[in-house]
N, C-alpha and C positions, 0 to 999 in steps of 0.2 A: 583586579587587587585583590589580596589574599584578606579575606577576615580576619580581625585580630583573635589570637586565643584566649580567652576567658575561660580557666577552670573553674566548672561550675561543684560547691558545696553543697551537699546533699546531708540534713541534719548533725553539722558540723567534722561531718569526718570527709576526707578524699573521693573525688569519685573514683569506681572500681569498672576496670575495663579489661577483657576476658578476650584473650586471642588464643584462635584458633586454626593451625597448618598444623601439614605432619611436614613440614619442612622445615627443621629447627632453623638453619640461616635465615627464611624469613621471619621467625616468631623474634629472632634477633635484630632484623632489621627493625621490626617494626617495633621492639624493646628499647633501639636505639632515639627513633624518631621519638618518644614519648618520654624519656629521660627529660628529668628538669622540669618537667610539664603539671607536677603536683596529682597526679593521678596513682593508686594503686593497680600494678598488671599482675591479671591470672595469667595461664595459657594451658593450654589444651591440646593435644597431637592430633586428635582423632573427634567425629561426629560423638561418639556415643561418650566418652568422655565428658565432653564440652556439654553436654547435658546435663550429665550428675552434678556437674561441677557448677552449671548456670543456675540449677535447681535447689544446692546446697547455699551459695556463694553470694545468690540475688544480685550480678555484677549493676551497674549502671548503664554499659555500652558494652554490645557482642563485635570484634570485628571477625569475619568468618570468611574462611578459604572453599572456592568449591570443589575441588578435584581434590580429593582426599580420599584413602582407602578405608573398608568398610559401608559407612552409610556416610555419601557424598554431602558438600555442603546445604543442597538445594533440600533434602530428606533432614538435614540437623534442624534447618529454619522450622521445614513441618514441623518435626517434634516442640520444640522451644515454644513454636503459637500456639501446642495444644493443652500444653500443662499451663495451669492458672498461676505459678509463681513465677512463672517466664515471659508470658502471652505480652506483657506490655513493654518488653526490653527493648529497644532499639539494636535491631540487625544490619549491620553495614558489607555488603560483600567485598572480597578482595579476592579479583583474579586477573588473570592475562588472558579469559576469552572477552573478547571485546566482542563480539558481535549481539546485534540487534535480538534474535533470537536470544541468548543468555541475559542479558538485561531484563529483556520484557519476563523471561522467567524468575529471576532473582525478586522483583517487584512481586509476581503474583504469588510467591509463598509466604512473602510476609517481609522483606529484607525494605530497610526503607533508604537505603543509597547504594551504590556498587562506582567503588575505585574500580581502575585498572592498573593492574603492575605493570613496570615500574612505576610506582609513584615518588612523588616528590615530598619531604616532608611537611610542606608548609600545606597542601593540600588538604593531607590525614586529617593534620591538626586543626585545618578548619573544619573539615566536616565532621569531625566529633565535636568539636565545640558548639555545630549551632546544632547537632541533634540531640547533645545534653541540654543544650541550652531549651530546645523546641519540651523535649520530654520533662523537665523541672520549673518550665515556666509557671503554668496554672497552679499545681502544687504550692508554688514559693508562695506565688503572691496569693492565694487563698491562707495560707498559715500567716503571711505578714501582718492581712488586715485581722485575723484571728487577734494575734500576738499584741498589735498596737492598740485593739481596745482592750487588751486582759494589763494591760503595763496601763494604760489611761486611767482605767478603774482601780487599779492597785495607786497609784500614787494618789488619786483622787482622793481615795483614802486615807494615806498617810500623812493629805496636807492639813485633814481636819484634828489629826494630832498632833502634829507639829508643824511650822514653819520650817524647820531644819530640814525636813525632808524637799522642800522646794527645789532646791541646786540640784538632788540627784533625780529628780524628776524633769525637769528641764535639760537634766546630760540626756536620761534614756531615751526620752521622745527627741533630743536632738541624734542618736546615735540610731532610732528607729527611721528617722525621717533620711538620714544617709543612705539606711538600707533599703529605703523604696525609691531613694532616688538611682540606685545603684539598679536595680530591677526595673524602674524604669529605661535606664539606658539599654539596660538588656533587653528590653522589650523592642526600643525605637531602631535598633543594631541590630533585630533579627532577621534572617532571610524570608520568613514566614510571612503573612500578611497578617494581624494581630489588628482585634477591636472588641471593647467594649458598650455592653448597651447596659441599661437598669431594667429594674424587673419588669416593666414594661413595654421592652424590646426598642426604646430610645436609643441612637448609635453616641455614646458618651466619650468614645475616644478610640483613635486609628494610629495607627503607625505609620512609617514611611511605604514602609511596604506595601503597606494597603495601598497606597495614594498611589504607589507605581503599577500595581497587579490590576486595579479597579479604573483608574483613570480621574476619580474624586480625590480634590482636594480635601484638607481635613476641614475649611471655613465651612464647606457647601454640603459637608455631609453631618458633621455633629449635630444632633436634634433630629437627623430624619427617623423614622421607623426603619428596622431593619428588612419591610416586604421592597425595599426602594431595587434591593440586589437579587429581588426573587425573579426568576428567570421562566415560573410557571412550565418549565418542564418535568415537573415530580408531581405528578399528584397531591390533589387538598389531605390525603391520608397520612404521608410521608413528612411533611412539617407537624401534624399531629403526634407523629410517633418521635420525634423530637423532643417536645415540651410532656412528652409522656415520661421520656426516657427519663430528663432532667430533674422533672417533679420528684422523681423516685430515686433520688440522692446518687443516680449514674452517670457517667460523663458519656456523651455520644459523641460516638467516630461514623464517618462512613461519608460518603462522596456527595457533593452538590455539585449542580450545574449552575452557575453563579452569573448576574447582568453585571455589566461595566458601562459606565457611564455613555460609552455610546453607543448603548444596545446590545453588542457584541456579549457573546458567553465565553467563560473559557471552564472547563472543569478543574475542581478541587477536592483535594482529601482534605476531611474537615472534622476538629474538632474542638464541641462546644460543653464548657463547665460552667456550673451554675456558683457563685460566692457566696456563701451567706453570712448573715451576722452572728453575734452570739446566740441569738435567740434560736436559729435554725431558720431563720424568713432568708427567702432570698433576695440579695440587694442589686444582685450584678451577673452579668452573663459572659466570659470570657472565649472567641471565637478564635480558633488557628486555623489558616487556609493554607495548603501548599499548592501549589498550581502543578497540574499534572496533565496539562492539556499536550504539551508534548509527547509524554509517555505514551498517551491515549493513541495520537498519528503513528508512533513506530506501531504498536500493535495492530493497526488497522491497515499501516503499510506490511504486516508481515502478515498479515491472513490475507491480502489481497494478492499477493505473491504467490501465497501457494493457492491463491483458488485459481491463479492463471496457471500455474503452473500442474494442475489438476485436468483445468481444462484442453491446454496444448497436449496431455497425455489420449485423454479422451477423443480430441479431434483427429490425432494422428492412427490411434487404432479404427474411429471409423471411415478416415481417407483414406488407409490401406483397403478396407474390404470394399468400401464405396469406387475408389478407382479401380480394382479386380475387374467388378462387375461393368464399369465404364469402358475400360477394354476391350471384353467381350463386346458390346453393344456397338462400339464405333467401327471394330475389327469387321465385327459378318455384318453391317452395314454396308462398309466399302467392299467386302466381297459381293453383296447381293447389288450393290450398285455397277457393279466390274461386268455384271451378267444382265443386266439391262440397257437398252439404250435412252438417250436423255428425253425422248419426245416419250417415252411410256408412262404411263400413268403411277405404278409403282417406283418408275426414280424419285417421281415430283416428292414422293411420301417418306421414300428413304432421304432425300435433303432436308429435310424437314426433320426428323430423326435424327439424322448428323448437325444439324444446327441448335437440337434442342440438348445432346450430348454435348456440344461444343461449352455452352451455356453452364450446363452441371458442372464440366471439368473445369470452367472458370470459379463458379461458388464455392469450391470445396479447395481451391487454391487461395480466394478468400478468405474463408474461414481458417486454413492455418495459416495465414500469413498475421492475421491478427490474434490467433491464439499464442502464436509464438513470441508476438513482439520483437521480431526482427528488423533487421532496415530494410528501406523500402526503396524499391529501384523508382525513379521519377521517368514519366516517358510524355510523349504529347499526349493529352486526353481533350477527347470533345468534351467541354460540360453541359452539354443538352444530355448527350447521354446517361453520363450519370443523373440528371436530375429524372431523368425518364422511366429512368432502375430504381431511384428510391422515390418517385411517387407510387409508382407500380406496388412498391412492398409496404409504405403508408398502406394506400387505399385496404389494402387487406388487413392491418392490425387497430387501425383507430377508430371509434365510434362511428356510426354513421351518420348522425349527428353534425357530423363537421365536414365542410365541403373543400373541394380542395382546386384551387385554381391554378392554372399556369399559364405563365406570359413571357414570350422570347421577342427579345427587339435586337437580336443581332444578327446578323449573317450566318447561313449553313456553316460556314467555311472562317466563322470569327469568332469563335467561342473557344478558342485552342491555350491549353494552358500546358507548361511544365511541371508534371506533377504525378504524385501516387496517384493511382485510381482508388486503391483501396483505401487511405487514409480520406481522398477529397470526398467518397463514398461516404464516410464515417464522419466528416464534418457537416455533411446535409443529413443525415439523417439522422444525429444528434439534435441539431437546430429543429427538424421537423418534430421529432417525438417532445422536444419543450413544447414547441408551437400546440402541438394537439392536447399536451398533459395540462397546459392554459386555462382549453376551452374544452375541455371533457367532462366539467358539470351542465355548464347551459347550451353547449355547441358552438359552431362559429365556423367563421373560413379561414384557409390556411392557402397563403398566397406566395406561388413561389416563382420570384421572375429572374429573367437573363437580358443585361443590355451592356453594352460598350462604355466604357466610363473614359474621359479624358482626365488627367488628373493634372489643374494648375497647380500653380505656386501658393495657394493657400492652403489646397489640400493636402498637399506633400509636406508644408511649413506642421502640420498635424500628426505627419508621420515622418519624422525626418529618415527613419532606416529604410525608409521605400526608394526603388531607383526610378527616376522619372521613366515615362513611355505610356505605350498603352494601355489598361486594365480592361476584363471584365466585373462586372459588379452581379452578385449574386444576391439575391434580397427573401429573405424569409419573413413574411410580414402573420401575424396571429389577431385575432379579435380579441381575445380572451381577456382577463381583470386587470395586466398592465402591473406597473411596479414602481413600490416607492422609490426615493431618490437613495436613501439609504442602501435599499436593496439593488438597486443598480449600480453603484459604486461597487460592488463588490462579488458581484457574479462570476468575474472571472477568478478569484481568488481559489486556492486550490482547497477544498474540501468544503467550503460554504452552500449551503443550500437551504433552500425553503421547503423541503417538501419533509415528509414526515419520515420517522424513523424506518429505515427498511427500504422505501420507495427511493433514494438515490443516494449517488457517495460523494455528491457534491467536486466530482472531477472533470463530469461530462463537458461544461464551456472551458475547463483549465485546459484540458486536452485540445480543443477544437481551436480555442487560441495560440495555444503552441503549432499546432498544424499550420495555421494560417502563418504565424512568421517566421518556421521553419521554411514556407514556400515561398517566400518573399512577399506577403501581401499584408493584410490588416483588415480588423474588424471593426466596428462599430456600433454603437446601441441602441434604440432612440425608443423609450416607454412613459407614460405615465398609469398612474392610478385609474381606471375604467377606460382606458384608450388603447389598448394591447400593447405588442411589444413590434419592432422592426428591428431586424439584425442583415447588416449590409458588410457581405464580405469582399472583400478586393484582389485579385489576384493578376498579377502581369501575364498579359497576354504574347503569347507567339504568334509570330508575321509570317514565319517559314512554313509551307504547308504541310500538313504530315505524312509520311511518306504511306502510303497505304498498301497491305497485301492483294497481289495481284493471284487470282488462282488459274497459274499457268501450269501447266504441263510438267510435272517431275521430269527431270532425265533419267535415263534407265539406269540402275544401280543394282545389277543383277552380279552373278558369279554361280561355280559350280564346288567351292567349298565343302568342306567334311564339318557338322556342325551341331555340337549338343543341345539339345534347349532342356531347360530344364524349370519348372511351376509345380506349386502344390494344388493348384486350380487346374481341372480337367480340362474345364473349357477354354481356358487358355493356351495350355497346350495344345490343342486341337487346333486351336486359331493359327498360334508360331509355326507350327509345323505346317497347314496349310497355306503361309504366306512365303514362309521361306520356302518351300518347293516351289512357290509360281514363282519365284524370282530364281530357280535353277538351283539351290543349293540341295546338297543330298543333308536329311536330319533325323537324326537319334534322338527321341523324347525321352523323359523320365519323368514322373511328378513327386517323387521323393529324392531330396538331396542325399539321402544316404544312400537308394542304391543309385544314385548319378555316378558317387564316389568308387562304386564298386567297380561299375560298367568302365568309369573311366581309368582303376587302378588298372584293369585286366588287359587295356589296350591302349595304353597313353597316345601312340601314334598314330590311331587311329580318326583323331578330332582337328583340326584347323583353328576351332574355336568354342567357345562355350560361352552361351549366354544364359544366365540363371536369374532367378525371382532373390528379392533381398530380404525375405519376411519368409521361412519359412520353419514347420517342426523338425527335430531331428538337428539339421544343422543349417545354419542361418547362409543366405549367400555370403558374407563377407568369411566365417568358417569354411564353408564349403571352397570359397577361391581358395584360403591360405592353405588351406589340404592339396589343393589342384597343385598347387604352383610348387611345394614342396615334392611332389609328383613330378612334375614337368615344368620346370621354370620360365622356359619360352612361351607358353601356352594362350594364345591372347583371351582376355577375359572380358565382356559386357554384363554391369548388372543393369536388372532392372526393380523398379522401387514402386510404391503408391502413396509415399509418404516421404519428403525431402530431409524430414528429419532424423530419417534413418541415415543419412549418407551424404558428403557432398566430396565434390572434384577432389579439395584437400585430403582427404579422408581415402577415398577411392584410389588415387595415386600412393598413398604411404600402404595401402596394403596387394598393390600391384597389378589392380584394377587398372585397363587400358581407359575403359569410356564406361557412361552409364545414361541411361534417360528414364525419362519418368512414366507412369503410370500417369493416365490410359493415354495413348500411342497410336498413330495412323503409320502403316504399312511403310510409309515413303519417310516417315523419322526411322522404322526399323533400317530398312533398305540403305541410308546416308552412312546411319553409323558402322550399320556392319561392313561397308566400303572403306571408310575412314579407320576404320583398326586393321582391316587386311590391308 
């Protein structure tokens, strides 16, 4: 519902609104919206003239476009906020830029609101009315009190001189009372939470917005000390500073973390001013709170998005270099294995090297999967294997005062679920880390258990989204400090955390719950203060046996074609040349993409296939492929990369690339891909 638009009077004058936009059509639209609303409208067509006009005219509110020639709206707002004469004028941004980043930036430079073009007239008028009321409210209330006292004194003096003045005094008081009623109605209808307290900080009045924002009803909060709203998120000195500011005849403005009735917190932009009597003594404090919790959430989401983007970029660079190293390790290990008999001790050692290299390859893949937040691939997974891997990681990271116990009560082939192994790893790692955090002060026991669970009707009634069938139950238990009921009820809420600032984002358990639900499962928690915490994770079991890889001897994929092999790593070029020659191919190698282009250009028909790395100095693999195809459109090209973000199958096809494989690779992968293309 659109709020009623009530033009605000200021010292007997119509409110003055300065509209700033370089587009005359936009200025005309705003002017048409404000016609008939008892506002005086000023216009400016650029930031410089807007600052000058605001400094001269001192408008009551500024409607400011962002995209303008010269200085933009953000810089214009910054300059307005640096001038003493214009610092307190509220600025509402008007723009077609609707992204979160633009909104956050507008608020950071001092804007009080943000309206997106095209806008409705009712929305514009409502926002103007709210911010004019908010700005004028405290000043008018103070003036009304002082005016009332002055008028009462004057009428009392006149009453002693003549009884005839009694009627005038009564009428004046009636008008003053009507003005007070109008002010009270404005306060009652304000969107911001407003409350008054006496000189001892005992609450004497709250408006309906305060009740909605804090959860307290008027009857239970009146007479209470304002400390009932303290969150203890600020140092004691922070509140002393507020009192000192008010005691020096200044208005205090800042951010306060405020406690609700249910003990939860919200962030508020707060203005506190003192109301004094005619003798200068403080008789009341007026506080205005605007809930900015959602705005701060947007800021956090933006920072998180930027952080994950940076992590993905860093992980991609590391993966490319590391996969190049792994390619050489795996490739030369394979070559050495082929030269030894299976009974040779060195062959067994090399087999261990291959196993370690395979684990390193999987580790890089998991890091990349997490950093890019991409779609996940579900496949049959043994939960026991995930438990063993996570517990191995936890043992090296948690304090030695915490013991880790593992209990498996299911058959070795009865722990299979359809899941993404990376996400399952993330769930268990998060639960284990939280448990360790709860015991880090005094130590304790972290228990991880796995068992079969037959869901009965009572269980399924608690989780109606679950499908009937057998489940595996993963249990994570700690002997830490436990949780109060109020905390336990909110642990799966996004951004809710009991940790100190900087120790957690409040997203861990929310993400865990989301992952479990997406896998068709459920999660429950049991905890009491001093009794530790237990999480149960239920996941649907797969009864079909996992198809395991069999180390069978690969078929022979040989050939005699001519291949141009390009990679900027000399060790990989040597490896590729050896592997290809062993398969019967005639090989030409280059360690420079520019040299490879020259070689191909000199004799395009000398090659039947080109295999090129993706990331190289000079020309990237994609650029090299484009130029090779321009010379000879029918030349088959295979791309090789150490990071999947650099290329995917769709991009490869669009670039004319026949196929690609990822580093690190084994000889059989290369051989199969070559025969597939040729």
